[in-house]
Kinemage of the C-alpha trace (Angstrom):
@kinemage 1
@onewidth
@group {chain A} dominant
@subgroup {mainchain}
@vectorlist {calphas} color= white
{ca met a 1} P 9.528 20.642 -15.182
{ca gln a 2} L 6.340 19.017 -16.467
{ca his a 3} L 7.516 15.694 -15.030
{ca tyr a 4} L 8.027 17.208 -11.592
{ca leu a 5} L 4.631 18.902 -11.618
{ca leu a 6} L 3.114 15.542 -12.514
{ca leu a 7} L 4.990 13.876 -9.653
{ca leu a 8} L 3.814 16.553 -7.203
{ca ala a 9} L 0.180 16.086 -8.235
{ca ala a 10} L 0.489 12.291 -8.132
{ca gly a 11} L 2.061 12.399 -4.665
{ca leu a 12} L -0.739 14.571 -3.270
{ca leu a 13} L -3.414 12.241 -4.628
{ca ala a 14} L -1.561 9.047 -3.656
{ca gly a 15} L -0.911 10.255 -0.097
{ca thr a 16} L -4.571 11.176 0.352
{ca met a 17} L -5.768 7.867 -1.070
{ca asn a 18} L -3.444 5.867 1.215
{ca ala a 19} L -4.746 7.707 4.264
{ca val a 20} L -8.426 7.369 3.414
{ca ala a 21} L -8.863 4.062 1.613
{ca gly a 22} L -5.495 2.775 0.372
{ca gly a 23} L -4.472 2.314 -3.250
{ca gly a 24} L -1.959 5.145 -3.535
{ca ser a 25} L 0.442 2.903 -5.442
{ca phe a 26} L -2.054 2.869 -8.307
{ca val a 27} L -1.145 6.535 -8.784
{ca gly a 28} L 2.484 6.662 -7.631
{ca phe a 29} L 3.933 3.625 -9.404
{ca pro a 30} L 2.540 4.253 -12.926
{ca thr a 31} L 3.530 7.916 -12.627
{ca met a 32} L 7.121 6.882 -11.911
{ca val a 33} L 7.042 4.601 -14.957
{ca leu a 34} L 5.447 7.368 -17.029
{ca val a 35} L 8.306 9.771 -16.299
{ca gly a 36} L 10.818 7.187 -17.505
{ca leu a 37} L 11.967 5.023 -14.588
{ca pro a 38} L 12.487 1.252 -15.129
{ca pro a 39} L 9.758 -0.779 -13.340
{ca val a 40} L 11.891 -2.099 -10.431
{ca ile a 41} L 13.428 1.332 -9.786
{ca ala a 42} L 10.001 2.940 -10.212
{ca asn a 43} L 8.509 0.606 -7.606
{ca ala a 44} L 11.341 1.172 -5.131
{ca thr a 45} L 11.280 4.958 -5.664
{ca asn a 46} L 7.503 5.061 -5.305
{ca thr a 47} L 7.665 3.079 -2.034
{ca val a 48} L 10.226 5.492 -0.578
{ca ala a 49} L 8.290 8.538 -1.791
{ca leu a 50} L 4.981 7.435 -0.258
{ca phe a 51} L 6.453 6.144 2.985
{ca pro a 52} L 6.607 9.496 4.848
{ca gly a 53} L 2.972 10.086 3.899
{ca thr a 54} L 1.905 6.847 5.587
{ca val a 55} L 3.975 7.814 8.638
{ca ala a 56} L 2.178 11.177 8.703
{ca ser a 57} L -1.145 9.319 8.510
{ca thr a 58} L -0.075 7.029 11.360
{ca trp a 59} L 0.750 10.051 13.505
{ca ala a 60} L -2.604 11.655 12.726
{ca tyr a 61} L -4.360 8.354 13.561
{ca arg a 62} L -2.286 7.672 16.690
{ca ala a 63} L -5.168 8.066 19.147
{ca gly a 64} L -7.075 5.241 17.435
{ca leu a 65} L -4.336 2.585 17.422
{ca arg a 66} L -5.539 -0.725 18.860
{ca gly a 67} L -5.086 -4.451 18.526
{ca val a 68} L -6.785 -6.694 15.984
{ca ala a 69} L -9.015 -9.429 17.446
{ca gly a 70} L -7.084 -9.284 20.705
{ca ile a 71} L -3.644 -9.364 19.063
{ca ser a 72} L -1.557 -6.405 20.174
{ca pro a 73} L 0.177 -4.099 17.677
{ca lys a 74} L 3.356 -4.923 19.617
{ca val a 75} L 3.063 -8.486 18.241
{ca leu a 76} L 2.007 -7.490 14.723
{ca leu a 77} L 4.638 -4.764 14.303
{ca pro a 78} L 7.836 -6.913 14.228
{ca ile a 79} L 6.135 -9.460 11.951
{ca ser a 80} L 5.310 -6.687 9.497
{ca ile a 81} L 8.844 -5.266 9.633
{ca val a 82} L 10.530 -8.617 8.917
{ca gly a 83} L 8.060 -9.436 6.153
{ca gly a 84} L 8.551 -6.055 4.506
{ca ala a 85} L 12.328 -6.502 4.496
{ca ile a 86} L 12.054 -9.953 2.913
{ca gly a 87} L 9.707 -8.608 0.232
{ca ala a 88} L 12.114 -5.779 -0.600
{ca ile a 89} L 15.021 -8.209 -0.942
{ca leu a 90} L 12.932 -10.401 -3.243
{ca leu a 91} L 12.175 -7.374 -5.424
{ca leu a 92} L 15.831 -6.384 -5.626
{ca val a 93} L 16.923 -9.859 -6.753
{ca thr a 94} L 14.110 -10.132 -9.317
{ca pro a 95} L 15.416 -9.431 -12.854
{ca gly a 96} L 13.886 -6.301 -14.349
{ca ala a 97} L 12.404 -8.203 -17.294
{ca ala a 98} L 10.745 -10.721 -14.964
{ca phe a 99} L 9.262 -7.967 -12.794
{ca asp a 100} L 8.002 -6.236 -15.935
{ca leu a 101} L 6.135 -9.428 -16.830
{ca val a 102} L 4.629 -9.993 -13.396
{ca ile a 103} L 3.645 -6.400 -12.566
{ca pro a 104} L 0.357 -6.429 -14.573
{ca trp a 105} L -0.724 -9.530 -12.634
{ca leu a 106} L 0.190 -7.924 -9.307
{ca leu a 107} L -1.833 -4.877 -10.310
{ca leu a 108} L -4.764 -7.122 -11.243
{ca leu a 109} L -4.564 -8.911 -7.879
{ca ala a 110} L -4.482 -5.571 -6.068
{ca thr a 111} L -7.395 -4.218 -8.122
{ca leu a 112} L -9.588 -7.243 -7.430
{ca thr a 113} L -8.719 -7.077 -3.734
{ca phe a 114} L -9.539 -3.397 -3.577
{ca ala a 115} L -12.816 -3.884 -5.415
{ca gly a 116} L -14.075 -6.843 -3.401
{ca gly a 117} L -11.847 -7.252 -0.362
{ca arg a 118} L -14.348 -6.212 2.271
{ca gln a 119} L -17.226 -8.196 0.766
{ca leu a 120} L -14.978 -11.264 0.485
{ca gly a 121} L -13.900 -10.881 4.101
{ca asp a 122} L -17.502 -10.551 5.291
{ca ala a 123} L -18.563 -13.620 3.286
{ca leu a 124} L -15.657 -15.736 4.495
{ca arg a 125} L -16.202 -14.727 8.122
{ca arg a 126} L -19.679 -16.282 7.978
{ca his a 127} L -18.146 -19.672 7.127
{ca val a 128} L -14.479 -19.568 8.182
{ca thr a 129} L -12.727 -18.720 11.420
{ca ile a 130} L -8.944 -18.652 11.618
{ca gly a 131} L -6.927 -18.886 14.793
{ca arg a 132} L -4.185 -16.670 16.125
{ca thr a 133} L -1.233 -18.578 14.612
{ca pro a 134} L -2.651 -18.838 11.056
{ca phe a 135} L -3.586 -15.163 11.289
{ca leu a 136} L -0.006 -14.201 12.155
{ca ile a 137} L 1.344 -16.332 9.291
{ca val a 138} L -0.992 -14.638 6.810
{ca gln a 139} L 0.003 -11.224 8.181
{ca phe a 140} L 3.658 -12.153 7.587
{ca ile a 141} L 2.918 -13.183 3.980
{ca leu a 142} L 0.990 -9.973 3.366
{ca ser a 143} L 3.916 -7.976 4.727
{ca ile a 144} L 6.233 -9.719 2.259
{ca tyr a 145} L 3.869 -8.675 -0.536
{ca gly a 146} L 3.901 -5.151 0.912
{ca gly a 147} L 7.676 -4.961 0.699
{ca tyr a 148} L 7.730 -6.491 -2.791
{ca phe a 149} L 5.019 -4.387 -4.431
{ca gly a 150} L 2.418 -3.172 -1.968
{ca gly a 151} L -0.533 -2.288 -4.208
{ca ala a 152} L -3.712 -2.366 -2.061
{ca ile a 153} L -1.761 -3.959 0.803
{ca gly a 154} L -3.857 -2.111 3.374
{ca leu a 155} L -7.079 -3.450 1.879
{ca met a 156} L -5.631 -6.966 1.763
{ca met a 157} L -4.774 -6.720 5.449
{ca met a 158} L -8.252 -5.594 6.408
{ca ala a 159} L -9.895 -8.259 4.238
{ca val a 160} L -7.983 -10.858 6.274
{ca trp a 161} L -8.649 -9.075 9.552
{ca thr a 162} L -12.406 -9.292 9.027
{ca leu a 163} L -12.076 -13.074 9.385
{ca leu a 164} L -11.285 -12.470 13.054
{ca asn a 165} L -12.822 -9.094 13.687
{ca gly a 166} L -16.093 -7.561 12.548
{ca ala a 167} L -15.025 -4.002 13.334
{ca glu a 168} L -15.762 -1.249 10.842
{ca leu a 169} L -13.002 -0.300 8.416
{ca asn a 170} L -12.596 3.172 9.899
{ca val a 171} L -11.871 1.564 13.296
{ca leu a 172} L -9.193 -0.661 11.768
{ca ala a 173} L -7.676 2.137 9.654
{ca pro a 174} L -5.181 3.421 12.277
{ca thr a 175} L -3.677 -0.050 12.900
{ca arg a 176} L -3.699 -0.809 9.171
{ca thr a 177} L -1.753 2.389 8.513
{ca leu a 178} L 0.769 1.580 11.258
{ca leu a 179} L 1.501 -1.921 9.926
{ca val a 180} L 1.673 -0.793 6.296
{ca ser a 181} L 4.159 1.865 7.453
{ca ala a 182} L 6.187 -0.807 9.263
{ca ala a 183} L 6.408 -3.105 6.216
{ca asn a 184} L 7.159 -0.191 3.901
{ca gly a 185} L 9.716 1.240 6.319
{ca ala a 186} L 11.736 -1.972 6.267
{ca ala a 187} L 11.548 -2.000 2.460
{ca val a 188} L 12.617 1.646 2.302
{ca leu a 189} L 15.797 0.927 4.262
{ca cys a 190} L 16.660 -1.926 1.886
{ca phe a 191} L 16.021 0.158 -1.225
{ca ile a 192} L 18.113 3.068 0.026
{ca ala a 193} L 20.945 0.786 1.164
{ca val a 194} L 21.431 -0.700 -2.305
{ca gly a 195} L 20.931 2.547 -4.227
{ca ala a 196} L 17.658 1.537 -5.910
{ca val a 197} L 16.065 4.976 -5.477
{ca arg a 198} L 15.971 7.851 -7.977
{ca trp a 199} L 16.201 10.785 -5.586
{ca pro a 200} L 14.962 13.758 -7.672
{ca glu a 201} L 11.736 11.972 -8.615
{ca met a 202} L 11.352 10.568 -5.104
{ca leu a 203} L 11.692 13.956 -3.397
{ca ala a 204} L 9.203 15.613 -5.745
{ca met a 205} L 6.525 13.029 -4.961
{ca met a 206} L 7.394 12.698 -1.278
{ca val a 207} L 6.742 16.351 -0.391
{ca ser a 208} L 3.167 16.341 -1.672
{ca ala a 209} L 2.495 12.786 -0.428
{ca ile a 210} L 3.231 13.899 3.145
{ca cys a 211} L 0.659 16.682 2.844
{ca gly a 212} L -1.878 14.322 1.311
{ca gly a 213} L -1.224 11.638 3.918
{ca tyr a 214} L -1.566 13.922 6.928
{ca phe a 215} L -4.617 15.900 5.865
{ca gly a 216} L -6.225 12.831 4.313
{ca ala a 217} L -6.086 11.092 7.701
{ca arg a 218} L -7.309 14.193 9.541
{ca tyr a 219} L -10.337 14.688 7.308
{ca ala a 220} L -10.996 11.109 6.164
{ca arg a 221} L -14.402 10.928 7.823
{ca leu a 222} L -15.618 14.003 5.938
{ca leu a 223} L -15.191 12.349 2.530
{ca pro a 224} L -17.861 10.161 0.902
{ca ala a 225} L -16.173 6.779 1.237
{ca arg a 226} L -18.329 5.086 -1.408
{ca val a 227} L -17.511 7.696 -4.037
{ca leu a 228} L -13.804 7.501 -3.200
{ca arg a 229} L -13.818 3.708 -3.416
{ca val a 230} L -15.489 3.772 -6.843
{ca phe a 231} L -12.896 6.304 -8.007
{ca val a 232} L -9.996 4.146 -6.815
{ca val a 233} L -11.451 0.983 -8.382
{ca leu a 234} L -11.924 2.720 -11.743
{ca leu a 235} L -8.452 4.211 -11.564
{ca ser a 236} L -6.793 0.921 -10.614
{ca ala a 237} L -8.670 -0.973 -13.336
{ca thr a 238} L -7.535 1.582 -15.911
{ca val a 239} L -3.919 1.394 -14.771
{ca thr a 240} L -4.010 -2.409 -14.769
{ca ala a 241} L -5.457 -2.523 -18.283
{ca gly a 242} L -2.789 -0.082 -19.426
{ca phe a 243} L 0.026 -2.255 -18.095
{ca phe a 244} L -1.436 -5.382 -19.705
{ca tyr a 245} L -1.709 -3.532 -23.022
{ca arg a 246} L 1.840 -2.224 -22.640
{ca lys a 247} L 3.366 -5.652 -21.971
{ca tyr a 248} L 1.095 -8.159 -23.714
């Protein structure tokens, strides 16, 4: 019972974080590991559990959906779906021991991206401009990462998007949420098809993640974004350090 209460609390926080700033996997994935799931199964179960929350956020954001630097969501959506499916397949064929070794480094990459993604994007945009085709290729690669692990995938997307578009993050949030949902949705289908999901743990987290995702998107603008970002960075750094200590 204590495990399920922990999963409910983690789902609520993760769903809210995904809707407002991203980074929900920093809560969901380690919680799945904490309650005893092997890392690959924990990652797959966490992805499935948080997916309906991102869909709920997409629905709440639906009025703000728009293209990125003139590229329509209708173009970006299939790229994200295919990339997410490829990432999920790569995860499923990765030996558990190998994934256990690489996960601290993926967490570190996600943490650094979350901490400095926007500043990096702003700095690069002053010196670098990428065209439509390279942008689509990078979006495809990011979608593969989203299907494979997905930590801070939304922030990684927006860091790249700022190279083409100087829009504020809250303007890009609806499209970010849609494309993260697309990549995760393709991964979810793969994980369910091969039986890589632990259903009791998934359902416990999913219910509260939906609530967090929907209301987080509805009331995102009322929250102090700077405070939330500092909280997520501190949390992700702590989780990353814990996984390095656990493995190395």
